[in-house]
SEDOLUM-64060 format. One line per 2 residues: their letters; for each residue x, y, z of N, C-alpha, C. Coordinates in Angstrom, 3 decimals. Each point is the difference from the previous one (the first is absolute). Example, Ala and Ser with C-alpha at 12.3 -4.5 7.8 and 13.67 -1.06 7.14 Angstrom:
<rs>
AS	13.190 -5.690 7.800 -0.890 1.190 0.000 0.900 1.200 0.000 | -0.350 1.050 -0.720 0.820 1.190 0.060 -0.770 1.090 0.730 .
</rs>
This chain:
<rs>
MP	94.015 46.765 -147.695 -0.659 0.680 1.116 -1.404 -0.555 0.181 | -0.443 -0.241 1.241 -1.375 -0.450 0.230 -0.991 1.041 -0.483 .
ET	-1.121 -0.466 -0.522 -1.016 0.894 -0.498 -0.874 0.504 1.132 | -0.584 1.164 -0.184 -0.883 0.547 1.020 -1.333 -0.708 -0.038 .
AT	-0.800 0.207 1.043 -1.319 -0.622 0.048 -0.857 0.462 -1.162 | 0.125 1.289 -0.368 -0.794 0.523 -1.125 0.383 -0.692 -1.290 .
QL	1.299 -0.184 -0.237 0.446 -0.688 -1.207 -0.489 -1.441 -0.021 | 0.007 -0.656 1.156 -0.482 -1.374 0.068 -1.464 -0.072 -0.412 .
NN	-0.802 0.945 0.457 -1.416 -0.009 -0.313 -0.276 0.340 -1.454 | 0.923 0.659 -0.653 -0.204 0.365 -1.403 0.319 -1.142 -0.951 .
QI	0.604 -1.087 0.484 0.296 -1.148 -0.850 -1.200 -0.932 0.007 | -0.811 0.051 -1.054 -1.247 -0.747 -0.025 0.218 -1.441 -0.438 .
EI	0.801 -0.225 -1.013 0.185 -1.339 -0.545 0.796 -0.873 0.955 | -0.566 -1.144 0.364 0.669 -0.948 0.898 0.530 -1.154 -0.836 .
PI	1.316 -0.199 -0.073 0.527 -1.094 -0.807 -0.198 -1.359 0.647 | -0.283 -1.006 -0.839 -0.044 -1.391 0.443 1.197 -0.706 -0.609 .
IE	0.832 -0.593 0.842 1.200 -0.692 -0.453 -0.249 -1.491 0.103 | 0.066 -0.709 -1.134 -0.395 -1.409 -0.042 1.200 -0.927 -0.102 .
NK	0.227 -0.777 1.060 0.957 -1.112 0.002 1.333 0.315 -0.650 | 0.453 1.212 0.173 1.325 0.338 -0.513 1.057 -0.591 0.918 .
RQ	1.166 -0.237 -0.556 1.088 -0.519 0.827 0.418 1.047 1.027 | -0.001 1.268 -0.423 0.352 1.084 0.909 -1.102 1.054 -0.006 .
PN	-0.641 0.255 1.153 -0.925 1.126 0.071 0.730 1.305 -0.302 | -0.738 1.023 -0.359 0.598 1.288 -0.318 0.390 0.704 1.291 .
YG	1.064 -0.498 0.597 0.399 0.469 1.321 0.382 1.472 -0.016 | 0.346 0.513 -1.170 0.341 1.415 -0.102 -1.173 0.905 0.299 .
DI	-1.222 -0.532 -0.059 -1.190 0.788 0.271 -0.449 -0.156 1.446 | 0.931 0.010 0.919 -0.337 -0.188 1.411 -0.884 1.125 0.520 .
HR	-0.022 1.129 -0.690 -0.831 1.126 0.422 -1.293 0.073 -0.802 | -0.407 -1.129 -0.568 -1.231 -0.014 -0.777 -0.841 -1.214 0.371 .
TQ	-1.296 0.199 0.157 -0.909 -1.100 0.301 -0.056 -0.972 -1.163 | 0.093 -1.301 0.323 0.004 -1.034 -1.026 -0.723 -1.249 0.505 .
LY	-0.546 -0.785 -0.930 -0.598 -1.293 0.298 0.799 -1.081 -0.714 | 0.155 -1.144 0.661 0.788 -1.092 -0.560 -0.867 -1.247 -0.101 .
LM	-0.191 -0.470 -1.220 -0.765 -1.215 -0.243 0.964 -1.174 0.047 | 0.309 -0.433 1.213 0.954 -1.094 0.171 -0.065 -0.529 1.428 .
DA	0.539 -1.178 0.183 0.057 -0.626 1.310 0.867 0.830 0.940 | -0.418 0.095 1.266 0.704 0.848 0.960 1.446 -0.425 0.197 .
IK	0.264 -1.311 0.056 1.375 -0.466 0.199 0.870 0.370 -1.202 | -0.516 -0.225 -1.196 0.759 0.363 -1.200 0.288 1.499 -0.021 .
FL	-0.995 0.783 0.360 0.186 1.447 0.016 1.063 0.415 1.011 | -0.107 -0.516 1.222 0.952 0.377 1.041 1.415 -0.442 -0.355 .
DS	0.136 -1.174 -0.603 1.321 -0.490 -0.397 0.645 0.880 -1.068 | -0.812 0.726 -0.749 0.538 0.854 -1.062 0.497 1.344 0.521 .
LP	-0.284 0.301 1.278 0.402 1.280 0.585 1.363 -0.105 0.671 | 0.723 1.100 0.086 1.255 -0.005 0.768 -0.280 -0.334 1.462 .
QE	0.932 -0.648 0.664 -0.151 -0.316 1.418 0.472 1.193 0.818 | -0.801 1.043 -0.037 0.312 1.225 0.717 -1.299 0.662 0.440 .
PI	0.035 0.877 0.997 -1.221 0.631 0.509 -0.709 0.824 -1.080 | -1.259 -0.325 -0.236 -0.811 0.671 -1.016 -1.329 0.469 0.593 .
FD	-0.662 -0.875 0.742 -1.375 0.240 0.422 -0.065 0.751 1.333 | -0.932 0.956 0.063 -0.276 0.690 1.258 -1.104 -0.714 0.773 .
LV	-0.977 -0.539 -0.714 -1.093 -0.744 0.628 -0.403 -1.140 -0.921 | -0.102 -1.194 0.560 -0.554 -1.151 -0.712 -1.297 -0.344 0.702 .
VT	-1.103 0.075 -0.733 -1.312 -0.281 0.581 -0.756 -0.922 -0.945 | -0.532 -1.080 0.542 -0.643 -0.981 -0.871 -0.957 -0.878 0.777 .
SP	-0.849 -0.661 -0.743 -0.850 -1.058 0.531 0.233 -1.219 -0.881 | 0.888 -0.904 0.417 0.342 -1.141 -0.849 -1.157 -0.984 -0.092 .
PY	0.010 -0.895 -0.975 -1.019 -1.053 -0.066 -0.022 -0.796 1.302 | -1.192 -0.436 0.410 -0.147 -0.712 1.271 0.079 -1.516 -0.158 .
NI	0.282 -0.477 -1.226 0.133 -1.435 -0.249 -1.326 -0.734 0.216 | -1.080 0.628 -0.480 -1.324 -0.603 0.172 -0.672 -0.312 -1.336 .
GK	0.790 0.026 -1.092 -0.514 -0.459 -1.281 -0.656 1.037 -0.872 | 0.343 1.276 0.168 -0.539 1.036 -0.875 0.625 -0.114 -1.386 .
EY	-0.599 0.714 -0.965 0.409 -0.131 -1.400 1.430 0.432 -0.255 | 0.558 0.838 0.880 1.338 0.542 -0.209 1.084 -0.774 0.765 .
EQ	-0.337 -1.145 0.567 0.987 -0.744 0.780 -0.116 -1.497 -0.255 | 1.086 -0.692 0.234 0.029 -1.453 -0.079 0.133 -0.531 1.423 .
QM	-1.048 -0.662 0.477 -0.012 -0.460 1.383 1.088 -1.038 0.235 | 0.611 0.077 1.183 1.106 -0.891 0.345 -0.082 -0.336 1.479 .
PL	0.706 -1.038 0.457 0.034 -0.284 1.438 0.473 1.224 0.768 | -0.528 0.193 1.206 0.299 1.208 0.756 1.496 0.198 0.210 .
SE	0.732 -1.081 0.255 1.445 0.121 0.233 0.711 0.549 -1.232 | -0.436 -0.434 -1.190 0.598 0.508 -1.241 -0.377 1.456 -0.224 .
YI	-1.227 0.338 0.359 -0.458 1.384 -0.136 0.855 0.931 0.854 | 0.277 -0.388 1.236 0.813 0.837 0.891 1.416 0.143 -0.556 .
KW	0.560 -1.078 -0.558 1.342 0.074 -0.596 0.012 0.956 -1.186 | -1.062 -0.046 -0.799 -0.110 0.902 -1.153 -0.085 1.457 0.455 .
QE	-0.813 0.256 1.019 -0.109 1.355 0.537 1.343 0.464 0.575 | 0.698 -0.891 0.701 1.286 0.364 0.584 1.008 0.374 -1.086 .
KI	-0.025 -0.720 -1.094 0.909 0.293 -1.104 -0.217 1.411 -0.534 | -1.246 0.384 -0.144 -0.322 1.334 -0.496 0.361 1.068 1.029 .
IR	-0.346 -0.238 1.254 0.280 0.981 1.050 1.499 0.245 0.132 | 0.803 -1.056 -0.094 1.452 0.165 0.088 0.540 0.845 -1.157 .
KI	-0.533 -0.192 -1.184 0.448 0.782 -1.160 -0.412 1.464 0.140 | -1.153 0.233 0.611 -0.442 1.368 0.251 0.888 0.653 1.053 .
YV	0.337 -0.756 1.026 0.763 0.541 1.125 1.297 0.666 -0.452 | 0.742 -0.648 -0.880 1.295 0.558 -0.417 -0.184 1.233 -0.881 .
RL	-1.197 0.238 -0.477 -0.276 1.154 -0.859 -0.819 1.069 0.714 | -0.167 -0.174 1.310 -0.730 0.962 0.823 0.988 0.962 0.659 .
KD	-0.322 1.282 -0.033 0.868 0.993 0.635 0.002 -0.185 1.520 | 1.059 0.465 0.649 0.094 -0.119 1.452 -1.130 0.742 0.701 .
TG	-0.509 1.040 -0.630 -1.101 0.785 0.577 -1.360 -0.544 -0.422 | -0.004 -1.113 -0.737 -1.225 -0.503 -0.602 -0.810 -0.943 0.865 .
SI	-1.205 -0.299 -0.493 -0.930 -0.883 0.693 -0.565 -1.041 -0.956 | -0.380 -1.135 0.565 -0.762 -1.023 -0.716 -1.338 -0.163 0.708 .
CW	-1.085 0.100 -0.758 -1.343 -0.233 0.536 -0.590 -1.192 -0.748 | -0.095 -1.122 0.691 -0.441 -1.271 -0.592 -1.401 -0.285 0.527 .
QV	-1.016 0.171 -0.849 -1.390 -0.141 0.434 -0.508 -1.398 -0.330 | -0.423 -0.735 1.037 -0.380 -1.398 -0.187 -1.277 -0.332 0.768 .
GN	-0.607 -1.117 -0.387 -1.173 -0.518 0.690 0.277 -1.395 0.504 | -0.900 -0.922 -0.301 0.127 -1.379 0.466 0.113 -0.970 -1.174 .
YV	0.808 -1.015 0.194 -0.006 -1.155 -0.891 -1.042 -0.957 0.549 | -0.916 -0.434 -0.861 -1.097 -0.856 0.450 0.092 -1.360 -0.674 .
EN	-0.043 -1.047 0.803 0.044 -1.363 -0.523 -0.951 -0.881 0.814 | -0.981 -0.573 -0.697 -0.996 -0.865 0.635 -0.690 0.681 1.185 .
GS	-0.277 1.290 -0.179 -0.705 0.739 1.040 0.857 0.463 1.153 | 1.292 -0.361 0.000 0.920 0.401 1.063 0.861 1.157 -0.498 .
IT	0.139 1.052 0.815 0.749 1.176 -0.442 1.414 0.016 0.586 | 0.914 0.563 -0.794 1.370 0.248 0.449 0.314 1.459 -0.266 .
PL	0.142 0.842 1.043 0.324 1.410 -0.206 1.378 0.148 -0.646 | 0.042 0.623 -1.162 1.252 0.070 -0.746 1.013 0.938 0.645 .
DI	-0.447 0.964 0.794 0.971 0.868 0.666 0.828 -0.784 1.014 | -0.632 -0.987 0.641 0.734 -0.846 0.948 1.025 -0.858 -0.736 .
EL	-0.390 -0.542 -1.146 0.902 -0.857 -0.779 1.166 0.781 -0.598 | -0.243 1.261 -0.366 1.031 0.790 -0.674 0.889 0.779 0.975 .
SP	-0.431 0.144 1.232 0.783 0.753 0.974 1.447 -0.493 0.124 | 0.266 -1.328 0.034 1.394 -0.464 0.096 0.870 0.423 -1.182 .
VF	-0.610 0.200 -1.165 0.761 0.437 -1.172 0.611 1.367 0.255 | -0.793 0.915 0.516 0.490 1.349 0.282 0.969 0.000 1.187 .
KK	-0.230 -0.870 0.967 0.909 -0.085 1.141 1.389 -0.448 -0.429 | 0.059 -0.945 -0.938 1.301 -0.479 -0.479 0.778 1.111 -0.691 .
LN	-0.714 0.997 -0.517 0.649 1.140 -0.649 0.291 1.129 0.984 | -0.324 -0.244 1.283 0.205 1.001 1.055 -0.775 1.286 -0.270 .
MH	-1.166 -0.145 -0.602 -0.840 1.165 -0.219 -0.803 0.285 1.271 | -0.451 1.244 0.119 -0.667 0.457 1.211 -1.505 0.136 -0.254 .
LR	-0.802 -0.740 0.737 -1.450 0.101 -0.119 -0.470 1.222 0.781 | -0.501 0.998 -0.722 -0.450 1.240 0.632 -1.479 -0.062 0.390 .
NR	-0.782 -0.604 -0.844 -1.424 -0.172 0.295 -0.541 -1.226 -0.699 | -0.946 -0.609 0.642 -0.833 -1.027 -0.618 -1.374 0.648 -0.132 .
II	-0.235 0.637 -1.135 -1.197 0.819 -0.197 -1.179 -0.898 -0.360 | -1.080 0.143 0.734 -1.205 -0.772 -0.270 -0.881 0.806 -0.944 .
WH	-0.245 -0.542 -1.179 -0.913 0.619 -0.958 -1.371 -0.655 0.180 | -0.920 0.764 0.558 -1.352 -0.502 0.236 -0.934 0.486 -1.108 .
FG	-0.807 -0.900 -0.516 -0.950 0.361 -1.061 -1.353 -0.644 0.286 | -1.016 0.485 -0.651 -1.349 -0.385 0.382 -0.690 -1.033 -0.845 .
HG	0.597 -0.382 -1.145 -0.707 -0.902 -0.907 0.857 -1.215 -0.343 | -0.676 -1.120 -0.261 0.693 -1.228 -0.368 -0.945 -1.179 0.092 .
LH	0.547 -1.180 -0.244 -0.798 -1.211 0.073 -0.390 -0.310 1.444 | -1.183 -0.567 0.169 -0.438 -0.416 1.330 0.309 -1.479 0.185 .
NH	0.774 -0.303 1.039 0.337 -1.390 0.294 -1.092 -0.653 0.847 | -0.077 -1.309 -0.092 -0.995 -0.745 0.759 0.614 -0.834 1.124 .
NR	1.294 -0.274 -0.095 0.652 -0.866 0.991 1.019 0.729 0.863 | 0.150 1.306 -0.204 0.844 0.842 0.833 -0.469 1.440 -0.183 .
FS	0.530 0.918 0.810 -0.399 1.395 -0.137 0.496 0.556 -1.327 | -0.797 0.873 -0.602 0.333 0.575 -1.300 1.219 0.912 0.108 .
GR	0.949 -0.192 -0.887 1.223 0.803 0.007 -0.244 1.403 -0.508 | 0.428 0.990 0.760 -0.189 1.387 -0.404 1.246 0.856 0.240 .
YE	1.164 -0.621 -0.003 1.214 0.805 0.102 1.164 -0.724 -0.671 | 0.980 0.788 -0.405 1.281 -0.519 -0.470 1.094 0.829 0.661 .
VV	1.250 -0.312 -0.302 1.117 0.595 0.739 1.010 0.619 -0.956 | 0.481 1.185 0.360 1.136 0.621 -0.689 1.195 -0.080 0.940 .
MW	1.011 -0.766 -0.389 1.244 -0.058 0.776 0.932 1.102 -0.485 | 0.307 0.944 0.886 0.887 1.113 -0.364 1.375 -0.246 0.607 .
YT	0.969 -0.227 -0.875 1.378 -0.229 0.407 0.902 1.104 -0.534 | 1.008 0.366 0.787 1.023 0.921 -0.475 1.349 -0.720 -0.032 .
KT	0.871 0.512 -0.834 1.325 -0.613 -0.153 0.933 0.402 1.137 | -0.139 1.248 0.455 0.848 0.521 1.085 -0.872 0.798 0.966 .
DN	0.649 0.588 1.000 -0.711 0.886 0.924 -0.095 1.421 -0.539 | 0.685 0.270 -1.092 -0.005 1.334 -0.610 -0.938 -0.019 -1.211 .
YT	-1.290 -0.051 0.259 -0.975 -0.172 -1.072 -0.900 1.223 -0.138 | -0.559 0.162 -1.175 -0.914 1.111 -0.269 -1.344 -0.257 0.670 .
FN	-0.461 0.962 0.783 -1.338 -0.078 0.587 -0.509 1.416 0.224 | -0.939 0.395 -0.838 -0.556 1.349 0.038 -1.361 -0.024 0.694 .
LD	0.017 0.004 1.320 -1.234 -0.122 0.761 -0.960 1.153 -0.269 | 0.530 1.217 -0.124 -0.877 1.160 -0.187 -0.832 -0.091 -1.266 .
EV	0.459 -0.772 -0.976 -0.720 -0.124 -1.260 -1.265 -0.835 0.123 | -0.105 -0.792 1.072 -1.121 -0.945 0.092 -0.765 0.109 1.315 .
RI	0.213 1.060 0.739 -0.732 0.160 1.250 -1.507 0.064 -0.253 | -0.767 -0.429 0.983 -1.452 0.020 -0.097 -0.560 0.864 1.130 .
PA	-1.235 0.478 -0.112 -0.560 0.856 1.055 0.017 -0.684 1.357 | 0.389 0.756 1.008 0.037 -0.537 1.358 -1.417 -0.217 0.518 .
KY	-0.152 -1.007 0.836 -1.303 -0.285 0.588 -0.400 1.092 0.988 | 0.987 0.479 0.776 -0.256 1.056 0.985 1.045 1.109 -0.186 .
PG	-0.149 0.843 -1.032 1.013 1.037 -0.238 0.101 1.019 1.122 | -1.058 0.131 0.814 0.035 0.970 1.094 0.576 -0.536 1.300 .
KR	0.493 -1.213 -0.013 0.542 -0.611 1.219 1.279 0.718 0.442 | 0.113 0.209 1.324 1.167 0.689 0.555 0.709 -0.886 1.029 .
SY	1.285 0.240 0.150 0.774 -0.739 0.996 -0.485 0.379 1.395 | -0.096 -0.973 0.886 -0.526 0.275 1.337 1.069 -0.050 1.089 .
RG	1.251 -0.201 -0.393 1.074 0.035 0.992 1.328 0.249 -0.721 | 1.041 0.185 0.785 1.332 0.232 -0.566 0.200 1.420 -0.472 .
EN	1.120 0.239 -0.649 0.358 1.352 -0.425 -0.919 0.539 -1.084 | -0.731 -0.902 -0.707 -0.919 0.453 -1.049 -1.455 0.036 0.479 .
KG	-0.192 -0.029 1.314 -1.352 0.011 0.557 -0.793 1.192 -0.521 | -1.191 -0.301 -0.503 -0.876 1.041 -0.525 0.192 0.296 -1.465 .
KL	1.086 -0.515 -0.583 0.257 0.229 -1.422 -0.646 -1.103 -0.842 | -0.344 0.345 -1.227 -0.557 -0.992 -0.913 1.008 -1.133 -0.187 .
SG	-0.460 -1.240 0.101 0.912 -1.144 -0.010 0.172 -0.617 -1.382 | -0.855 0.365 -0.951 0.064 -0.608 -1.322 0.850 0.778 -0.979 .
NP	-0.095 -0.409 -1.261 0.713 0.661 -1.090 -1.030 0.701 -0.877 | 0.199 1.291 -0.319 -0.999 0.718 -0.812 -0.208 -0.610 -1.375 .
RG	0.957 -0.810 -0.466 -0.143 -0.633 -1.314 -0.793 -1.313 0.066 | -0.294 -0.438 1.208 -0.743 -1.254 0.159 0.833 -1.052 0.694 .
KN	-0.557 -1.208 0.088 0.680 -1.073 0.718 0.561 -1.050 -0.959 | 0.838 -0.849 0.548 0.592 -1.106 -0.746 -1.086 -1.048 -0.269 .
PE	-0.182 -0.425 -1.255 -0.989 -1.044 -0.279 0.345 -1.295 0.745 | -1.028 -0.712 0.455 0.227 -1.288 0.642 0.451 -1.032 -1.037 .
DV	0.329 -1.185 0.467 0.444 -1.057 -0.906 -1.142 -0.910 -0.451 | -1.245 0.460 0.191 -1.173 -0.675 -0.558 -0.688 0.996 -0.925 .
WD	-0.038 -0.332 -1.303 -0.518 0.924 -1.003 -1.297 -0.533 -0.596 | -1.041 0.809 0.057 -1.275 -0.343 -0.627 -0.036 0.603 -1.395 .
IP	0.179 -0.839 -1.005 -0.009 0.436 -1.402 -0.794 -1.024 -0.799 | -1.046 0.410 -0.692 -0.817 -0.966 -0.755 0.831 -0.766 -1.024 .
NV	-0.278 -1.304 -0.134 0.664 -0.771 -1.039 -0.742 0.188 -1.326 | 0.672 -0.346 -1.083 -0.536 0.270 -1.338 -0.935 -1.134 -0.401 .
KG	-1.262 0.175 0.316 -1.023 -0.979 -0.316 -1.210 0.698 -0.621 | -0.837 -0.766 -0.709 -1.283 0.500 -0.486 0.101 1.278 -0.804 .
NH	-0.629 1.054 0.498 -0.055 1.263 -0.737 1.057 1.003 0.457 | 1.076 -0.484 0.599 1.112 0.881 0.390 0.481 0.772 -1.227 .
VE	0.280 1.279 0.189 0.346 0.885 -1.110 1.267 -0.449 -0.727 | 0.851 -0.782 0.641 1.258 -0.432 -0.621 -0.080 -1.370 -0.659 .
KT	-1.138 -0.673 0.053 -0.106 -1.401 -0.425 0.377 -0.200 -1.455 | 0.876 -0.994 -0.236 0.369 -0.443 -1.348 -0.254 -1.507 -0.063 .
VH	0.587 -0.657 -1.007 -0.185 -1.448 -0.141 0.844 -0.799 0.990 | 0.940 0.648 0.669 0.873 -0.716 0.939 -0.822 -0.507 1.184 .
PC	0.126 -1.302 0.360 -0.835 -0.558 1.065 0.429 0.373 1.415 | 1.239 0.428 0.178 0.508 0.322 1.349 0.750 1.324 -0.046 .
QF	-0.703 1.053 -0.260 0.622 1.283 -0.314 0.318 0.810 1.247 | 1.215 0.548 0.046 0.428 0.941 1.027 -0.885 1.249 -0.026 .
PV	-0.495 0.513 1.127 -0.585 1.340 -0.005 1.099 1.055 0.031 | -0.139 1.010 -0.803 1.010 1.059 -0.059 0.212 0.622 1.378 .
GL	-1.088 0.186 0.750 0.107 0.643 1.300 0.882 -0.733 0.983 | 0.100 -1.312 -0.120 0.863 -0.767 0.899 1.462 0.358 -0.222 .
IE	0.341 0.292 -1.254 1.396 0.281 -0.345 0.352 1.476 0.199 | -0.976 0.870 -0.147 0.276 1.440 0.116 0.713 0.350 1.300 .
RL	-0.517 -0.514 1.112 0.591 0.351 1.296 1.429 -0.529 0.106 | 0.269 -1.158 -0.591 1.351 -0.561 0.012 0.935 0.864 -0.844 .
VL	-0.465 0.396 -1.176 0.813 0.833 -0.900 0.308 1.343 0.642 | -1.016 0.637 0.575 0.190 1.327 0.582 0.942 -0.028 1.203 .
SM	-0.100 -1.036 0.805 0.794 -0.037 1.231 1.406 -0.548 -0.197 | 0.205 -0.865 -1.003 1.273 -0.715 -0.118 0.858 0.444 -1.177 .
TN	-0.472 0.987 -0.764 0.787 0.517 -1.115 -0.126 1.513 -0.071 | 0.870 0.593 -0.808 -0.060 1.425 -0.308 -0.292 0.173 -1.487 .
EG	-0.393 1.193 -0.399 -0.269 0.249 -1.417 1.226 -0.349 -0.835 | -0.245 -0.655 -1.137 1.084 -0.400 -0.888 0.612 -1.339 0.330 .
DL	-0.365 -0.615 1.134 0.531 -1.319 0.369 -0.588 -1.091 -0.894 | 0.681 -1.139 -0.029 -0.404 -1.122 -0.841 -0.743 -1.055 0.814 .
VF	-1.239 -0.271 -0.411 -0.844 -1.025 0.611 -0.072 -1.185 -0.956 | 0.246 -1.205 0.515 0.002 -1.202 -0.840 -0.998 -1.016 0.520 .
DP	-0.750 -0.613 -0.933 -0.929 -1.077 0.329 0.312 -1.191 -0.902 | 0.519 -1.105 0.560 0.360 -1.160 -0.821 -1.189 -0.826 -0.466 .
FS	-1.185 0.241 0.568 -1.236 -0.678 -0.420 -1.062 1.075 -0.196 | 0.168 0.796 -1.044 -0.722 1.269 -0.084 -1.466 -0.127 -0.400 .
GV	-0.412 -1.159 -0.548 -1.409 -0.138 -0.367 -0.444 1.118 -0.919 | -1.049 0.722 0.396 -0.500 1.109 -0.823 0.535 1.343 0.496 .
AS	1.154 -0.034 0.650 0.799 1.186 0.348 -0.674 0.943 0.990 | -0.743 -0.539 0.953 -0.586 0.857 1.036 1.085 0.693 0.831 .
SG	1.084 -0.727 0.285 1.107 0.619 0.736 0.632 1.124 -0.818 | -0.008 -0.157 -1.325 0.522 1.047 -0.870 -0.879 1.231 -0.003 .
VA	-1.305 -0.207 0.042 -0.920 1.138 0.083 0.290 0.803 1.265 | 0.155 -0.702 1.124 0.304 0.676 1.263 1.321 0.757 -0.088 .
AL	0.993 -0.599 -0.642 1.308 0.649 -0.127 -0.088 1.258 -0.866 | -0.650 -0.102 -1.142 -0.067 1.133 -0.921 -0.876 1.132 0.523 .
LH	-1.015 -0.350 0.768 -0.852 1.037 0.596 0.820 0.951 0.855 | 1.091 -0.511 0.572 0.799 0.790 0.925 1.416 0.242 -0.519 .
NR	0.125 0.013 -1.329 1.245 0.409 -0.668 1.206 -0.855 0.352 | -0.241 -1.315 0.075 1.090 -0.959 0.094 0.165 -0.686 -1.349 .
IY	1.133 -0.640 -0.193 0.243 -0.779 -1.212 -0.383 -1.440 0.304 | -0.466 -0.706 -1.009 -0.513 -1.346 0.234 0.536 -0.985 -1.025 .
WG	0.421 -1.158 0.500 0.298 -1.147 -0.853 -0.909 -1.144 0.429 | -0.706 -0.571 -0.959 -0.858 -1.133 0.287 0.361 -1.181 -0.872 .
CE	-0.018 -1.193 0.582 0.348 -1.228 -0.714 -1.192 -0.948 0.051 | -0.388 -0.560 -1.149 -1.208 -0.820 -0.077 0.129 -1.005 -1.147 .
IM	-0.566 -1.212 0.181 0.098 -1.034 -1.041 -1.259 -0.103 -0.852 | -1.101 0.630 0.433 -1.252 -0.095 -0.746 -0.148 1.212 -0.914 .
DN	-0.048 -0.264 -1.316 -0.047 1.097 -0.962 -1.243 0.862 0.162 | -1.160 -0.616 0.230 -1.217 0.806 0.125 0.043 0.904 1.228 .
YI	0.617 -0.479 1.079 0.122 0.839 1.188 0.920 1.188 -0.261 | 1.096 -0.264 -0.678 0.966 1.081 -0.194 -0.542 1.058 -0.960 .
QI	-0.848 -0.413 -0.944 -0.625 0.977 -0.891 -0.991 0.879 0.773 | -0.756 -0.623 0.908 -0.910 0.774 0.852 0.797 0.928 0.907 .
GK	1.102 -0.534 0.553 0.850 0.810 0.861 0.552 1.202 -0.729 | 0.442 -0.193 -1.232 0.521 1.106 -0.806 -1.060 1.088 -0.168 .
QR	-1.215 -0.426 -0.311 -1.081 0.965 -0.188 -0.281 0.765 1.295 | -0.012 -0.709 1.115 -0.276 0.646 1.279 1.107 0.998 0.379 .
LE	1.252 -0.361 -0.285 1.094 0.919 0.301 -0.070 1.251 -0.871 | -0.343 -0.177 -1.260 -0.108 1.156 -0.885 -1.195 0.872 0.383 .
ET	-1.071 -0.627 0.475 -1.135 0.775 0.505 0.388 0.768 1.258 | 0.861 -0.599 0.820 0.476 0.685 1.201 0.808 1.219 -0.381 .
RS	0.902 -0.172 -0.940 0.810 1.129 -0.463 -0.870 1.091 -0.624 | -1.080 -0.400 -0.637 -0.880 0.969 -0.660 -0.985 0.644 0.970 .
GI	-0.059 -0.517 1.234 -0.889 0.564 0.996 -1.435 -0.454 -0.093 | -0.262 -1.138 -0.699 -1.380 -0.456 -0.181 -0.245 -1.366 0.649 .
IK	0.963 -0.519 0.751 -0.154 -1.315 0.611 -1.106 0.024 1.055 | -0.785 -1.066 0.038 -1.026 -0.149 1.023 0.551 -0.912 1.097 .
YR	0.005 0.498 1.215 0.528 -0.782 1.114 -0.625 0.493 1.295 | 0.140 -0.814 1.033 -0.509 0.364 1.319 1.172 0.436 0.878 .
PY	0.099 1.276 0.368 1.127 0.478 0.800 0.063 -0.694 1.365 | 1.205 -0.115 0.528 0.209 -0.713 1.257 -0.674 0.688 1.183 .
NK	-0.208 1.319 -0.090 -0.562 0.733 1.125 -1.493 0.290 -0.154 | -0.661 -0.674 -0.938 -1.441 0.164 -0.143 -0.698 -0.766 1.124 .
PI	-0.950 0.619 0.681 -0.694 -0.687 1.116 -0.687 -1.278 -0.470 | -0.062 -0.982 0.883 -0.674 -1.259 -0.287 -1.511 0.241 -0.036 .
YD	-0.639 -0.571 -0.985 -1.449 0.136 -0.142 -0.714 -0.633 1.194 | -0.965 0.711 0.547 -0.781 -0.503 1.125 -1.157 -0.832 -0.537 .
AK	0.118 -1.321 0.121 -1.011 -0.897 -0.551 -1.368 0.200 0.642 | -0.033 0.573 1.204 -1.274 0.191 0.687 -0.889 1.016 -0.712 .
SS	0.600 0.791 -0.886 -0.784 0.994 -0.734 -0.715 -0.608 -1.205 | 0.300 -1.245 -0.315 -0.625 -0.669 -1.140 -1.334 -0.626 0.400 .
KL	-0.951 0.019 -0.918 -1.285 -0.661 0.244 0.193 -1.505 0.169 | 1.047 -0.529 -0.591 0.264 -1.437 0.106 0.385 -0.413 1.417 .
SQ	0.371 0.985 0.839 0.394 -0.325 1.365 -1.213 -0.177 0.918 | -1.170 0.339 -0.498 -1.213 -0.161 0.794 -0.438 -1.468 0.014 .
IP	-0.496 -0.439 1.141 -0.435 -1.390 0.128 -1.258 -0.217 -0.835 | -0.015 -0.973 -0.911 -1.178 -0.269 -0.825 -1.200 -0.400 0.855 .
DE	-1.164 0.329 -0.489 -1.221 -0.348 0.735 -0.103 -1.505 0.221 | 0.473 -0.785 -0.999 -0.087 -1.454 0.123 0.792 -0.534 1.190 .
WK	1.055 0.721 0.401 0.843 -0.450 1.102 -0.480 0.486 1.362 | -0.828 1.008 -0.015 -0.426 0.590 1.287 -0.866 -0.976 0.784 .
DG	-0.649 -0.911 -0.693 -0.865 -0.970 0.656 0.727 -1.316 0.297 | 1.351 0.049 -0.086 0.761 -1.204 0.296 0.086 -0.965 -1.153 .
GD	-0.265 0.498 -1.233 0.093 -0.871 -1.164 1.409 -0.499 -0.215 | 0.138 -1.136 -0.634 1.336 -0.582 -0.197 0.351 -0.100 -1.470 .
N	-0.598 0.859 -0.854 0.318 -0.017 -1.429 1.309 0.733 -0.244 .
</rs>
């Protein structure tokens, strides 16, 4: 029998399964971390529907410590291999959220969502949204405009997919607006629970003194995943991340009483992830909620123009 949300939260110890031939598939109702390659892990699972939501940010093939850089064509083939293995293990009501940025070579960018789109099309998956994740911090470029967004590709396996809009509604801009014609003339036109969030999300990335910062150089913000978990799964559902890093997607899942499986090849990341998941279960995790208002930089003294610049200085 599936465990209740309360029972899930009472299980503090998160097991790490290391390079076993067979993961402990019998514990499908328990959060687990797997220290192994994603392909090896997926190959060890039955070819049957398991996952309710797969959400991840795969390596961008730009030479980070956790990846081996390869020609772009080989990278796309590698990603396709993993996506196909996930597809056969995704429930008909399930979703895949593949969060990507740009592949950069000699100063020229290649948007990875464009390169990966044909992979999902070949599987006849349905693109529901191309969510723009906008953030405020990053490197400043000198030969092109500074990049400040990445993309979440949300695909479903069928038309009968889980989508809990009421769980993620946001305050309406004009809640007092009324219909001005038709049979509902004079009646309030909005929803008392709020409006549907747009497909452009302003969520700070994990840089500098962000409350979630760890040693991971490209860390998922928990808030980016929270809205996906709340809208695309129900309590007790299984969320899987094949490139789990320090388990930010797992934190989002456990915060809302979902089960989580994370797969990672870096031992130090998975140890940090384990600690963060156990802190989440214990109620002491530090994170930035998805619905926290964006800080207004104009309120900072640093936003004031320095005296040296007021006279047209060029320092």
